[in-house]
C-alpha positions in Angstrom: -0.1 0.2 -0.2 1.5 3.5 -1.3 0.3 6.4 0.9 0.8 9.3 -1.1 2.7 12.2 0.4 2.5 14.8 -2.5 2.7 18.1 -0.5 3.6 16.9 2.9 6.5 18.2 4.3 9.7 15.9 5.1 11.7 16.8 8.3 15.1 15.5 8.7 15.8 13.8 11.8 19.2 14.0 13.3 20.8 10.9 12.8 19.9 11.0 8.6 23.4 9.9 7.8 23.6 12.2 4.6 24.7 15.6 5.5 23.4 17.1 2.9 19.6 16.6 4.2 20.9 17.5 7.7 18.3 19.7 9.5 16.3 19.8 6.2 12.8 21.1 5.9 11.6 19.4 1.9 8.3 19.9 0.6 6.9 16.4 -1.6 6.3 17.7 -5.1 5.3 14.4 -6.0 5.3 11.2 -5.2 4.6 7.7 -6.2 5.4 4.2 -6.2 8.0 5.1 -9.0 9.6 8.2 -7.4 9.4 11.1 -5.2 10.7 14.6 -5.6 10.9 17.4 -3.3 12.3 20.9 -2.8 14.6 22.0 0.3 13.0 24.5 1.7 15.8 25.9 4.2 19.1 26.3 2.8 19.6 29.2 1.1 22.3 29.4 -1.3 25.0 31.8 -0.2 25.5 35.3 -2.0 22.4 34.4 -4.5 19.2 36.3 -4.5 16.1 36.5 -6.7 17.0 39.7 -8.3 20.5 39.0 -9.1 19.7 35.7 -10.6 17.0 37.0 -12.8 19.0 39.7 -13.6 21.9 37.0 -14.7 19.4 35.2 -16.9 18.5 39.0 -18.7 14.8 38.3 -17.3 13.1 41.7 -17.6 12.1 43.2 -14.2 9.1 45.5 -14.2 8.2 45.4 -10.4 10.1 45.5 -7.4 11.1 41.8 -6.7 11.4 40.5 -3.2 15.3 40.2 -2.4 14.9 36.8 -1.3 17.6 34.0 -1.1 17.3 31.5 -4.0 17.4 27.7 -2.4 19.5 25.1 -2.9 16.8 23.1 -3.6 18.4 19.4 -3.8 21.7 17.9 -5.6 19.5 16.5 -8.5 19.5 18.9 -11.7 21.4 21.7 -9.7 21.7 23.9 -13.1 17.5 24.2 -13.3 15.4 26.6 -11.5 12.1 25.2 -9.7 9.6 28.0 -8.3 7.3 27.0 -5.9 4.3 29.5 -5.9 0.6 30.1 -5.0 -2.2 29.0 -7.7 -3.0 32.4 -8.3 -0.6 31.5 -11.8 -1.1 29.0 -13.8 0.8 28.2 -16.8 -1.3 25.1 -18.7 0.6 22.1 -19.3 3.5 23.2 -17.2 2.6 24.1 -13.7 2.1 21.1 -11.1 -0.8 21.6 -8.3 1.0 20.2 -5.4 -1.5 20.5 -2.9 -4.4 23.2 -1.8 -3.0 26.8 -3.5 0.6 25.7 -3.7 2.4 24.7 -7.0 5.5 24.4 -8.6 6.6 25.6 -12.4 10.0 24.8 -13.9 9.8 27.5 -17.1 11.2 30.5 -18.0 7.7 31.6 -18.5 7.6 31.6 -14.8 10.5 33.6 -14.2 9.2 36.5 -16.7 6.4 36.1 -14.4 8.3 36.7 -11.1 9.6 40.0 -12.8 6.3 41.1 -13.9 3.2 42.8 -12.7 1.4 39.0 -13.1 3.4 37.4 -10.3 2.2 34.9 -7.9 1.3 36.2 -4.4 4.1 34.0 -2.9 6.8 32.3 -4.9 10.1 30.9 -3.9 12.9 29.7 -6.6 15.4 27.0 -5.7 17.9 25.9 -7.7 17.8 21.8 -8.0 15.8 19.2 -6.5 15.8 16.2 -4.2 15.0 12.9 -5.4 14.2 9.7 -4.5 13.9 6.3 -6.5 10.9 3.2 -6.2 11.1 2.5 -2.6 13.7 4.4 -1.6 11.6 7.4 0.5 9.5 4.5 1.8 12.9 2.8 3.1 14.3 6.1 4.5 10.9 6.5 6.5 10.9 3.4 7.9 14.4 3.7 8.7 13.4 7.0 10.9 15.4 9.4 8.8 12.2 11.6 8.5 9.3 12.7 10.0 6.1 14.1 7.6 3.9 16.9 8.5 1.2 19.1 7.0 2.9 21.8 4.4 2.7 25.3 6.1 2.8 28.1 3.6 4.8 30.1 5.8 7.4 27.3 6.0 7.3 27.4 2.1 7.5 30.9 1.6 8.8 32.2 4.5 12.4 33.9 4.9 13.8 33.0 8.4 15.4 29.5 6.8 17.5 28.8 10.1 14.3 28.0 12.0 12.0 26.6 9.6 13.7 22.9 10.9 12.4 23.8 14.5 9.5 25.5 13.4 8.3 22.2 11.3 9.4 20.0 14.6 7.5 22.3 16.6 4.2 21.9 14.4 4.2 18.6 15.5 5.0 19.1 19.3 8.4 18.6 19.3 11.3 20.2 20.6 14.5 19.7 18.2 16.6 20.1 21.1 15.3 16.9 22.9 16.1 14.9 19.4 19.1 12.6 20.2 21.0 10.6 17.0 21.9 7.8 18.9 19.0 5.5 20.7 19.0 5.5 24.5 18.7 2.9 26.9 16.0 1.7 28.6 
């Protein structure tokens, strides 16, 4: 039985074992028995902000664009941009509706939209994504590498990146400072 976790958050536990995902909060954008794909929400790319990236890509900017950091969405396709955004902007055939009013687009058109008056209410741009093959995420969940939680727009779009891991845990009633890497003894 496959539980579809699309639209849920993955919260890395201290013993995850892969330093790339230490204290990560990931929005699962797609999840099926064959694969899973998500965007890391709390790893800003040092020194790279949205207006700067749009400028490097020669995207015209007609409005004041948020000076938000570009996120390191994960180790796969790190040269490709993925925009998580509200559902007030939908590009037919190019926008993946994730959950509720959260969508993802990965076309040049969405970049042009970000710099225009037609920009979505809320958006965040990530380079790269996190991916899992068939059964890999389910195995990691069974090994207690991740907790799952409902997505919260403030965690997805908020700019307090260093606080997102703790906030995601608190949403589940867990104090991150009390989590241990090694199991205790009874």
